[in-house]
C-alpha positions in Angstrom: -33.6 -14.6 23.3 -32.5 -11.1 22.2 -29.2 -10.6 20.4 -26.5 -8.8 22.3 -25.4 -5.4 20.9 -22.0 -3.9 21.8 -20.3 -0.6 21.0 -16.6 -0.3 20.3 -13.8 1.2 18.2 -12.3 -0.5 15.1 -8.7 -1.4 15.7 -8.0 -3.4 12.5 -9.5 -3.6 9.0 -6.7 -5.6 7.2 -8.7 -8.7 6.6 -11.3 -8.9 3.7 -14.8 -8.4 5.0 -13.6 -8.5 8.7 -12.9 -5.9 11.3 -11.5 -6.1 14.8 -13.5 -4.2 17.3 -12.2 -3.2 20.8 -15.0 -3.1 23.3 -14.4 -1.6 26.7 -16.5 -2.1 29.8 -16.4 -0.4 33.1 -17.6 -1.7 36.4 -17.1 -1.1 40.1 -14.8 -3.6 41.9 -17.0 -5.4 44.5 -14.5 -5.1 47.4 -12.4 -2.0 46.6 -15.3 0.1 45.1 -12.8 1.3 42.4 -13.9 1.7 38.8 -12.2 -1.0 36.7 -11.7 -0.9 32.9 -11.7 -4.2 31.0 -11.5 -4.5 27.3 -12.0 -7.3 24.8 -11.5 -7.6 21.1 -14.2 -9.1 18.8 -14.0 -9.9 15.1 -17.0 -8.8 13.2 -18.3 -9.3 9.7 -18.1 -6.1 7.5 -19.5 -7.2 4.1 -18.9 -3.9 2.3 -15.4 -3.2 3.8 -16.6 0.4 4.6 -15.3 0.7 8.2 -11.8 1.9 8.9 -9.5 2.0 11.9 -10.7 4.5 14.5 -14.4 4.3 13.6 -16.9 3.8 16.4 -19.3 1.0 15.5 -22.1 -1.1 17.0 -21.9 -4.9 16.5 -24.6 -7.5 16.9 -24.4 -11.1 17.9 -25.1 -13.6 15.1 -24.7 -17.2 14.0 -21.1 -18.3 13.4 -19.8 -16.9 10.1 -16.3 -18.4 10.4 -14.0 -19.9 13.1 -13.6 -16.6 14.9 -16.5 -14.4 13.6 -19.7 -14.4 15.6 -20.6 -10.7 15.2 -21.9 -8.5 12.4 -21.5 -4.7 12.1 -24.9 -2.9 12.5 -24.0 0.7 11.9 -21.6 3.5 12.8 -22.4 4.8 16.2 
């Protein structure tokens, strides 16, 4: 099964080798037909600590690295 790839903005880089990425998705409400914005935060593995707050990055699903990390940073989008 292919790995999921998401794109988002880095909101935190305070932890060692970890960044928090805010991913926003937009969809049309089934009944109201209005565009709805939902966002979710993912913690991703950044081995080189090279991404900073405000960077747009792509993250890829991976095997669990820690209790909360299941994503790795691919590259800057």
